[in-house]
N, C-alpha and C positions, 0 to 999 in steps of 0.2 A: 436213890437217897442221895442227896447233896449234900456234899462235906465242903466246908473251905478247905481250899490246900495250902495256904501257905500260914505262916504263923507259928509258936511253939510248940503246940501241941495238936497239929494236925492229925496224926496219926491217933491221937488220943480222943477226938472230935470224930473221928471216923468209926472208931470202935464204939463212941457210946450212942450215934447213928444207929449204929447195928445193932446193936443192945436193943434200943428202944423199941427200933422194929419188931424184933424177935419178941418179945413180952408180948407182945399182940395178937401174935399168932398161936394157930393150934399146932401138936406135935407133927404133924404130916408137913404141912406147911414150913412150920420152922425146920425141919429137918433140910427139905428143898431149900430155903433161902437160905440156910449155912454154907449147904453145897455152893451153890449160885454166889454169894459173896465169900468164898474161901479165898480167893484170889485177891490180895489184898491190892491198893492204887499201885499202878507202874512208878510214878514217879511224885514224889511229894516235896513240895520247897518249904524249907526249914527258914525263918523270918522272913524279912522284908526286904526288900533290892535298896540301896543306900544311893543317896544322890552325890554327886560330885563337884567340883568345882563350879561357882556360879549356879548350882542348884539341878545343874544336868542330872539327869537319870543317867546310873550306869546300868549296861544291860546283860547283869547275871545277877544270880543266888546268890544269897551268902551260903548255901549249903543246900543240897538235894539228897533224899532218902532215895534209894531204890532197892527197894527188898531189904535187905540184912545189912546191906552199905551206906553209910552217908557220906559224901564227897562235899568238903568244905573248901569254898574258893578262899583263895590264896587272901592271907590277913598281914597287914603291916600293924605297927605301932600307933594306930591312933586310940587316943585316950577316948573317953564316954564324949567329950564336948566335940568328938573329929577331929582335933588336934594331933600330930605328932608329939610324941613324948621327948622330953629333952634328957640328957643323959648318956647318949651313945649308944655301943652296941649290948653293953649288960643291960640295960633298961627298956632298951627297945626290944631282946629276944624276949625278958620276961613279960612285957607287954603285948607281945604278938603272940604267945603263947597262951595267955589268960584272952586273950581275944579269942583263940583256937576255942578254948576249954568253954567260952559262956556260948557259941553256936552251939559245940555239940552236946551242951546239955539241952537245948533247946530242940534237939535230936534227942532226946532221950540216952545221950553216951556222955563218956567219960575219957579222960586222956588213956585209961586203962585199954580203950576199947579200939584206940588207933592202930594202925596194921602198916601203915605208911606217910611218910614224909617228904615233902620236896621243900629245898629250899635254896633261896637266891639268897647269896650277901653282896653288898656293894661293894664290899674289899675285903678281898681273901685274908690282909691280916687281922679281919676279926675274927678267923675263924675259934681260934683255942679259946678265947672268952666266951664267943656263942657257943661252942660246946659244953664248956663246964655249966652253963645257966640251962640250956637243952637238958644234959643229962640228969639235973637235980629233979625234971617236971617227968620225965622217964623212970624211974629205978624199976628195976628187975629186968624184964625183957622188952627191950625198946623196939620201937618202930622199925622198920626198913626205912632207910631215908638215903634222899639223894640231895646234895648240896655243891651249889656252883657258884662261882663269881660272875654277876651280869650287874649291868646298870639297871636301875627299877624305874619305875615309870613315875613314881613321885621321890622325892627328896626322902627317903627314909633306908635306913641301912640294912635293913632284910627283910625278907618276906617268905611267910611260909603256907603252904595248904596241904592237904592232909587226907586220908580215905579212912574211915574207922568202919567194924565189922560188930552188927548188935542185934542178934535175932531178936526179930519181933514176938 
C-alpha cells in the first residue's frame, strides 16, 4: 500500500488507502489484511520542511508522529510571511504558541494534548511576561515544562518545542 508520508493528513491518507483495499476483499482475506496492517507506520512526517536564509533547505521536519506521540520541532515567532513578529516577548510568545498549535492541528492534535514543552528564552528577564501568556494557552492541567535562558540561532526572543500524546 502506497501512502504519502508527509503533509497534514498523512495518517488519514494511510487509513483511507487501507479502507479502500479492505472493501475489495472477501471476509477471510480482509481479516488477514487487517492483522497484517494493524501496525501503523512507525514514523509519519507532519508538514513539509521549510527553507531557511537564502532558500537553504532546513534538515528537520516540522513534526513527526511516532505511534500515539507527536514531536514538534522548535518553533519561533515567524508570521505567515516568514518574518519574525514585532512587539517583544508577549507578541513573540503568542505567535510561537500559535505556530505550535497549527502544526499540532495538522497531526490531529490540540494544545490540550501537549504533555511536555521545552522553552528557550533569549533573556531571563522576559520570564514573567512569557509565563503569563503561556499560562493562558494551557488552562487546566498544563504540560510538564523546562525553561532555560539561551542564545537563540536567530534574532528571536523565544523558542518552544513540544511533545503531544493523542492515541490514534
